[in-house]
VEXDREN-2710 file (C-alpha; in Angstrom, 1 decimal):
% VEXDREN-2710
k/r/px/py/pz
1/UNK/7.7/-14.1/9.6
2/UNK/6.1/-16.5/11.8
3/UNK/3.9/-15.0/14.3
4/UNK/1.4/-15.8/16.9
5/UNK/-1.7/-13.8/17.5
6/UNK/-2.0/-12.1/21.4
7/UNK/-4.7/-10.4/23.2
8/UNK/-3.8/-7.2/24.5
9/UNK/-5.7/-5.0/26.8
10/UNK/-8.1/-3.2/25.0
11/UNK/-9.9/-6.4/23.7
12/UNK/-8.1/-7.1/20.2
13/UNK/-5.1/-8.6/19.2
14/UNK/-1.6/-7.9/18.4
15/UNK/0.9/-10.1/16.4
16/UNK/4.2/-11.0/17.4
17/UNK/6.8/-12.3/16.1
18/UNK/7.9/-15.9/17.0
19/UNK/11.5/-15.9/15.7
20/UNK/13.7/-12.9/16.4
21/UNK/15.6/-12.2/12.9
22/UNK/13.1/-12.1/10.6
23/UNK/15.6/-13.9/7.7
24/UNK/15.5/-17.0/9.4
25/UNK/12.4/-18.1/7.7
26/UNK/13.3/-16.3/4.3
27/UNK/13.1/-19.2/1.4
28/UNK/14.9/-19.7/-1.9
29/UNK/14.2/-17.9/-4.9
30/UNK/11.5/-19.6/-7.1
31/UNK/13.5/-20.7/-10.5
32/UNK/11.7/-22.0/-13.5
33/UNK/12.3/-22.4/-17.2
34/UNK/9.6/-22.3/-20.0
35/UNK/10.5/-23.8/-23.7
36/UNK/9.0/-23.5/-27.2
37/UNK/9.9/-25.1/-30.2
38/UNK/8.2/-24.3/-33.0
39/UNK/8.1/-25.1/-37.3
40/UNK/6.5/-23.4/-39.8
41/UNK/5.2/-25.0/-43.1
42/UNK/3.7/-23.1/-46.4
43/UNK/0.4/-24.8/-47.5
44/UNK/-0.2/-22.5/-50.2
45/UNK/1.8/-19.5/-50.9
46/UNK/-0.8/-17.6/-49.4
47/UNK/-1.2/-19.8/-46.3
48/UNK/1.0/-21.5/-43.8
49/UNK/0.9/-23.6/-40.7
50/UNK/3.0/-23.7/-37.8
51/UNK/3.2/-26.4/-35.4
52/UNK/4.3/-25.5/-31.6
53/UNK/5.0/-27.2/-28.5
54/UNK/5.1/-25.5/-25.2
55/UNK/6.9/-26.8/-21.8
56/UNK/6.1/-24.9/-18.7
57/UNK/7.9/-25.6/-15.7
58/UNK/10.8/-27.6/-17.1
59/UNK/12.2/-28.8/-13.7
60/UNK/9.2/-29.5/-12.3
61/UNK/10.7/-28.6/-8.8
62/UNK/7.6/-28.0/-6.1
63/UNK/9.0/-24.9/-4.5
64/UNK/7.4/-24.1/-2.0
65/UNK/6.0/-20.1/-3.2
66/UNK/4.2/-19.5/0.8
67/UNK/4.0/-21.2/3.9
68/UNK/1.1/-21.0/6.8
69/UNK/2.7/-17.6/9.3
70/UNK/0.3/-18.4/11.7
71/UNK/1.7/-20.2/14.7
72/UNK/-0.9/-19.8/16.8
73/UNK/-3.5/-21.4/14.5
74/UNK/-5.7/-24.4/15.8
75/UNK/-6.5/-25.6/12.2
76/UNK/-4.5/-28.4/11.5
77/UNK/-4.3/-27.1/7.6
78/UNK/-3.3/-24.1/8.8
79/UNK/-0.7/-25.3/11.2
80/UNK/2.4/-23.1/11.3
81/UNK/5.0/-23.9/8.5
82/UNK/2.6/-25.7/6.5
83/UNK/3.0/-25.3/2.5
84/UNK/-0.2/-23.5/1.5
85/UNK/1.0/-22.5/-2.2
86/UNK/3.6/-23.7/-4.8
87/UNK/4.7/-23.4/-8.2
88/UNK/2.5/-25.5/-10.6
89/UNK/3.6/-28.6/-12.0
90/UNK/5.2/-29.3/-15.2
91/UNK/2.9/-28.3/-18.4
92/UNK/2.5/-29.3/-22.2
93/UNK/1.0/-27.4/-24.9
94/UNK/0.5/-28.4/-28.4
95/UNK/-0.4/-25.8/-30.6
96/UNK/-1.5/-25.3/-34.3
97/UNK/-1.8/-21.7/-35.8
98/UNK/-3.1/-21.0/-39.1
99/UNK/-2.0/-17.9/-40.8
100/UNK/-3.0/-16.2/-44.2
101/UNK/-2.2/-13.4/-46.1
END
């Protein structure tokens, strides 16, 4: 939840919630999908080759995973509600695997 630091009488600080209900700042569930396609070919009787293609984060949604929660920060990059971490972009991977008996 969003919070703000406040000075206390003992010289320290305490975190005080800025919103009444913690669920007001809850994010949606991140949903991602990955796909793998591969095909195996026999090079000889004892040797085979497998070609594969992987696609990670097929939908390529930049879903936020973490937003800054400190509303008392004076640093612009740490301002309350700014995106701090999100899901990686779509990634393609090509692969070749050599197998033998």
